[in-house]
C-alpha positions in Angstrom: 12.5 -0.4 -12.5 10.5 -2.5 -9.9 10.9 -1.7 -6.1 9.1 -3.2 -3.4 8.3 -1.5 -1.4 6.1 1.6 -0.4 7.9 4.9 1.5 6.6 5.8 5.1 4.1 8.7 3.6 2.6 6.0 1.1 1.9 3.5 3.5 0.1 6.1 6.5 -1.5 7.6 3.0 -2.6 3.8 1.6 -3.5 2.8 5.3 -5.4 6.0 5.8 -7.2 6.0 2.3 -8.4 2.8 3.1 -10.1 3.1 6.4 -12.5 6.3 4.8 -14.0 3.0 2.8 -14.7 0.9 4.6 -16.8 -1.4 1.9 -13.5 -1.9 0.0 -10.6 -1.2 2.6 -10.5 -5.6 2.9 -9.9 -5.4 -1.2 -7.4 -2.4 -0.8 -5.4 -3.7 2.0 -4.9 -7.0 0.4 -3.7 -5.1 -2.9 -1.3 -2.8 -1.4 -0.3 -5.7 0.8 0.5 -7.3 -2.8 1.8 -4.6 -4.5 4.9 -3.3 -6.3 6.5 0.1 -6.8 6.8 0.1 -10.5 8.6 3.8 -10.5 8.1 7.2 -8.6 8.0 11.0 -11.1 8.7 13.3 -8.9 7.0 16.7 -10.7 8.9 19.7 -8.2 4.8 19.8 -6.9 3.9 16.7 -5.7 4.9 12.8 -6.5 3.1 9.6 -8.6 4.2 6.6 -7.6 3.1 3.8 -9.6 2.8 0.3 -8.5 1.3 -3.5 -9.7 -0.8 -5.6 -7.6 -0.3 -9.1 -7.4 -4.3 -9.5 -9.1 -3.3 -13.4 -8.5 -3.3 -12.3 -5.0 -5.8 -10.3 -4.2 -8.9 -9.6 -5.0 -10.7 -6.1 -7.3 -13.4 -4.1 -5.9 -16.0 -2.1 -7.2 -14.9 1.5 -5.7 -14.5 4.5 -8.3 -11.9 5.5 -10.3 -10.1 8.1 -8.3 -10.5 8.2 -4.0 -9.5 9.2 -1.4 -9.4 12.4 1.0 -5.9 12.6 2.5 -4.1 15.5 3.2 -0.6 15.3 5.4 1.4 18.1 7.4 4.9 18.1 6.1 7.9 19.2 7.9 9.1 22.1 5.4 6.4 23.5 3.8 4.6 25.9 4.3 1.4 24.5 3.7 -0.3 20.6 3.7 0.2 18.0 0.5 -3.1 15.8 -0.6 -3.7 12.8 -2.2 -5.5 10.8 -4.4 -5.5 6.7 -5.1 -6.3 5.9 -8.9 -7.9 2.1 -9.4 -8.3 1.3 -12.6 -10.3 -2.2 -13.3 -10.2 -2.9 -9.9 -7.2 -2.8 -9.1 -5.5 0.8 -7.5 -2.1 1.5 -10.0 -1.0 4.8 -9.1 -0.7 7.5 -5.9 -0.6 10.9 -6.9 0.2 13.4 -3.7 0.1 16.7 -4.5 1.6 20.2 -3.0 -0.2 23.4 -2.6 2.2 26.1 -2.8 5.9 24.2 -2.4 8.0 23.0 -4.4 9.2 18.9 -4.0 12.1 19.8 -6.6 14.9 19.2 -3.5 13.2 17.1 -1.5 14.0 13.1 -1.1 10.7 12.2 -1.0 11.4 8.9 0.7 12.5 10.4 4.0 10.0 13.2 4.6 8.4 14.1 8.2 4.4 13.9 8.5 1.5 14.3 10.1 -1.9 12.9 8.5 -4.9 14.8 9.4 -7.1 17.9 7.7 -5.0 20.8 6.0 
């Protein structure tokens, strides 16, 4: 299954990750704009959003394989979530969100109300 757009939470987290890496932000933002979501997996303790970047539309970036220091307070959760972005061969390909103490099993991840910030 391929969908084209990120959720509000995914967009906000990806934007924040991009801002944390100024040397790579132009390439990362171009990649996010040229990405199509391929799958979403709710693991019960967070999620994985896998996506593919149109490599003809965005340049690679030589950043680390795993980047991001993002936390979000999620309405209804007792503890914040943390997020990481996985990069493969210079292209972003998976966003991971993980809970600290809450279950996401019965949660509609596309409808979360959140506030980014420190834990």
